[in-house]
C-alpha positions in Angstrom: -18.8 25.4 30.2 -20.5 25.4 26.8 -18.9 24.8 23.4 -20.0 24.7 19.8 -20.6 21.2 18.3 -19.9 21.4 14.6 -21.5 18.0 14.0 -24.8 18.7 15.7 -26.6 16.6 18.4 -26.9 13.5 16.2 -24.0 12.9 13.9 -26.0 10.4 11.9 -29.1 12.6 11.5 -27.9 14.0 8.2 -25.8 11.1 6.8 -25.0 12.1 3.2 -24.5 8.4 2.3 -27.9 7.4 3.4 -29.7 5.5 0.5 -32.0 7.7 -1.5 -35.3 6.6 -3.0 -34.7 5.1 -6.3 -36.6 6.4 -9.3 -38.1 3.6 -11.5 -36.4 3.8 -15.0 -36.9 1.4 -18.0 -33.4 0.6 -19.2 -32.4 1.6 -22.8 -29.4 0.8 -24.9 -27.2 4.0 -24.9 -27.8 4.9 -21.2 -24.7 5.5 -19.2 -25.0 4.0 -15.7 -22.8 3.7 -12.6 -22.9 0.6 -10.4 -22.9 2.1 -6.9 -21.2 -0.9 -5.2 -18.2 -1.2 -7.5 -18.1 2.3 -9.0 -18.0 0.9 -12.5 -19.4 3.2 -15.2 -20.5 2.1 -18.6 -22.8 2.5 -21.5 -25.7 -0.1 -21.9 -24.9 -2.0 -25.1 -27.3 -4.9 -24.6 -30.5 -5.9 -22.7 -32.2 -9.2 -22.6 -33.3 -12.2 -20.7 -30.8 -14.8 -19.5 -32.4 -17.9 -17.9 -35.6 -16.1 -17.5 -34.1 -13.1 -15.8 -33.4 -9.5 -17.2 -29.8 -8.7 -17.6 -27.9 -5.9 -19.2 -24.3 -5.6 -20.5 -22.3 -2.4 -20.0 -19.1 -1.2 -21.7 -16.7 1.3 -20.2 -14.4 3.7 -22.0 -11.7 1.1 -22.1 -14.0 -1.4 -24.0 -14.3 -3.6 -20.9 -17.6 -5.2 -20.4 -19.6 -6.4 -17.4 -23.1 -7.8 -17.0 -25.5 -6.8 -14.3 -29.0 -7.8 -13.3 -31.7 -5.1 -13.6 -33.0 -3.6 -10.4 -31.7 -1.1 -7.8 -28.0 -0.1 -7.0 -27.4 2.1 -10.1 -27.0 5.9 -10.8 -28.1 7.5 -14.0 -27.2 11.2 -14.5 -26.6 11.6 -10.8 -30.0 10.1 -9.7 -30.5 6.7 -8.0 -32.6 4.5 -10.2 -34.4 1.2 -10.1 -33.9 -0.3 -13.5 -36.9 -1.9 -15.2 -37.1 -4.0 -18.3 -37.2 -1.9 -21.6 -40.6 -0.7 -22.7 -41.7 -2.1 -26.1 -42.1 0.5 -28.8 -45.2 0.1 -30.7 -44.3 2.8 -33.2 -40.8 3.5 -34.4 -40.0 7.1 -33.6 -38.1 7.6 -36.8 -41.0 6.7 -38.9 -43.5 9.3 -40.2 -46.8 9.3 -42.2 -46.7 10.6 -45.7 -49.9 10.6 -47.9 -51.4 7.9 -45.7 -48.3 5.7 -45.9 -45.6 5.1 -43.2 -42.1 6.1 -44.3 -39.2 4.6 -42.5 -36.2 6.8 -41.4 -34.3 5.4 -44.5 -36.9 7.0 -46.8 -38.5 3.6 -47.9 -42.2 2.7 -47.4 -42.8 0.7 -44.3 -44.3 -2.8 -45.0 -46.1 -4.5 -42.1 -44.9 -8.0 -41.6 -44.7 -10.7 -38.9 -41.4 -11.3 -37.0 -38.8 -12.8 -39.3 -36.2 -15.4 -38.6 -32.8 -13.9 -39.1 -31.2 -14.7 -42.4 -27.7 -16.4 -42.4 -26.1 -13.4 -44.3 -24.9 -10.6 -42.1 -23.7 -7.0 -42.1 -20.7 -6.1 -39.9 -19.8 -2.5 -38.7 -16.8 -1.5 -36.6 -18.4 -0.6 -33.3 -21.5 0.1 -31.2 -22.0 3.7 -32.3 -21.9 2.6 -36.0 -24.5 -0.2 -35.1 -26.7 2.2 -33.2 -26.8 4.7 -36.1 -27.4 2.0 -38.7 -30.2 0.6 -36.6 -31.9 4.0 -36.1 -32.0 4.7 -39.9 -32.2 1.3 -41.5 -33.6 -0.8 -38.7 -37.1 -1.2 -40.4 -35.5 -2.2 -43.7 -33.1 -4.7 -42.0 -35.9 -6.2 -39.9 -38.1 -6.6 -43.0 -35.2 -8.5 -44.8 -34.2 -10.5 -41.7 -30.6 -9.1 -41.7 -28.6 -8.9 -38.5 -26.0 -6.2 -38.0 -23.1 -7.1 -35.8 -20.1 -5.3 -34.4 -16.5 -6.1 -35.3 -15.0 -4.3 -32.3 -12.5 -2.7 -34.6 -11.4 -3.2 -38.2 -8.4 -5.3 -37.1 -10.8 -8.2 -36.2 -12.4 -8.4 -39.7 -10.3 -11.2 -41.1 -10.7 -13.4 -38.1 -14.4 -12.8 -38.1 -14.7 -13.8 -41.7 -12.7 -16.9 -41.2 -15.1 -17.9 -38.3 -18.2 -16.9 -40.3 -17.3 -18.8 -43.5 -19.0 -16.6 -46.2 -20.0 -17.9 -49.6 -21.9 -16.8 -52.6 -25.1 -18.0 -50.9 -24.3 -16.8 -47.3 -22.9 -13.3 -47.7 -21.0 -10.9 -45.6 -21.4 -7.1 -46.0 -18.9 -4.9 -44.1 -19.0 -1.2 -43.5 -15.7 0.3 -42.4 -14.6 3.8 -41.3 -11.8 5.8 -43.0 -11.9 4.0 -46.3 -9.4 6.1 -48.2 -6.5 5.2 -50.4 -3.5 4.0 -48.3 -5.4 3.7 -45.0 -5.2 0.6 -42.8 -8.9 0.0 -43.5 -8.3 -0.1 -47.2 -5.6 -2.7 -46.9 -7.7 -4.8 -44.6 -10.6 -4.5 -47.1 -8.4 -5.7 -50.0 -7.5 -8.8 -48.0 -11.1 -9.4 -46.9 -12.5 -9.3 -50.4 -10.5 -12.4 -51.4 -13.2 -14.3 -49.5 -16.1 -15.5 -51.6 -19.4 -13.7 -50.9 -17.8 -10.7 -49.2 -18.3 -7.0 -50.0 -16.4 -4.4 -48.0 -17.4 -0.7 -48.3 -16.8 2.4 -46.3 -17.0 6.1 -45.8 -14.0 8.5 -45.7 -14.5 9.7 -42.2 -12.3 8.7 -39.3 -15.3 8.0 -37.2 -19.0 7.4 -38.0 -19.9 10.5 -36.0 -18.6 12.6 -38.8 -20.9 10.8 -41.3 -23.7 12.8 -39.6 -24.2 16.2 -41.2 -22.9 18.9 -38.9 -26.0 21.0 -39.2 -27.9 18.1 -37.6 -26.3 19.1 -34.2 -26.2 22.8 -34.9 -22.6 23.3 -36.0 -21.0 24.4 -39.4 -18.4 21.7 -39.5 -17.0 18.9 -37.4 -13.9 20.0 -35.5 -10.5 18.8 -36.8 -8.9 16.4 -34.3 -5.1 15.8 -34.8 -4.0 12.2 -35.7 -3.1 10.3 -32.5 -5.7 12.0 -30.4 -8.9 10.1 -29.6 -11.4 11.2 -32.1 -14.4 11.1 -29.7 -12.7 12.9 -26.8 -11.1 15.4 -29.1 -14.4 16.1 -30.9 -16.3 16.6 -27.6 -13.6 18.9 -26.2 -13.5 21.1 -29.2 -17.4 21.3 -29.1 -17.1 22.5 -25.6 -19.0 19.5 -24.3 -18.0 17.3 -21.4 -15.4 14.8 -22.5 -13.4 13.4 -19.6 -15.2 10.3 -18.5 -17.0 7.3 -20.1 -20.2 8.8 -19.0 -19.3 12.2 -20.8 -18.7 10.3 -24.1 -21.8 8.2 -23.8 -24.0 11.3 -23.1 -22.2 13.1 -25.9 -23.0 10.4 -28.4 -26.6 10.1 -27.1 -27.0 13.9 -27.7 -25.7 13.5 -31.2 -27.7 10.4 -32.0 -30.9 11.8 -30.6 -30.6 14.7 -33.2 -30.7 12.2 -36.1 -34.2 11.4 -37.3 -34.0 10.5 -41.0 -31.5 9.7 -43.8 -31.4 13.4 -44.7 -29.3 13.9 -41.6 -26.5 11.7 -42.9 -23.8 12.3 -45.5 -24.3 10.7 -48.9 -21.0 8.9 -48.5 -22.6 6.8 -45.8 -26.1 6.5 -47.3 -25.0 5.0 -50.6 -22.6 2.5 -49.0 -25.2 1.2 -46.6 -27.8 0.8 -49.4 -25.2 -1.1 -51.5 -24.5 -3.5 -48.6 -28.2 -4.2 -48.0 -28.7 -4.9 -51.7 -25.6 -7.2 -51.7 -26.6 -9.3 -48.7 -30.2 -9.7 -49.9 -29.5 -10.4 -53.6 -31.3 -13.3 -55.1 -34.2 -13.4 -52.7 
């Protein structure tokens, strides 16, 4: 008697879970990766050497962070990858040549200079997307001045950060906050923060720094309105018709937006002016 074998002669011949060849991929901040072993999905927020070995730090949609060594065992956009150290960039992609001179993304002339030791003064922004946008546009200016931009991980942390930092008229703290409008929580926090010596708190009126990017930059007429109480990033992506349900969706959505930004002309004046003021403030007297 014969019968049909739905699994074929060798049930392991087509094992769907068999490891695939991993594609070599230099890691970059902003990538969204999945750790195959644990299923953890997060955005790369930091890459560097620890005790001589390359490590990266990922952050998931709940702001939980985990560190991993580079190498195999990760997926990126559905492909198995072998993560390599980041490639050095010899030319900043956001710079361009104008009349024989290099102009940075912020519109200033680029000045060649040796690596600088970080100054004690600092600029703080609310989160990693703010930091990535500031770095993309003002990174050359900040590197020249030796100013480090750090994350607050939320405006609610500002007063504790300032107490730990100990600003003064010589060592200054510049702070950029979202949603700086009369009566907002951020405005109340700013008023308390500016009681410290050597502190300047400025902000833009948008609920999230995404909206400080001109809508035309990503090909829309206006940013969608997201009701209060709904996550601004998820709500924005959903109304744009983009994927929005997972950490990876949010990371890829932001990467798509950030990749569209090339110069200061892609940003709203409400952000441009505030950042220039903060840079001037923390570098005053030098």
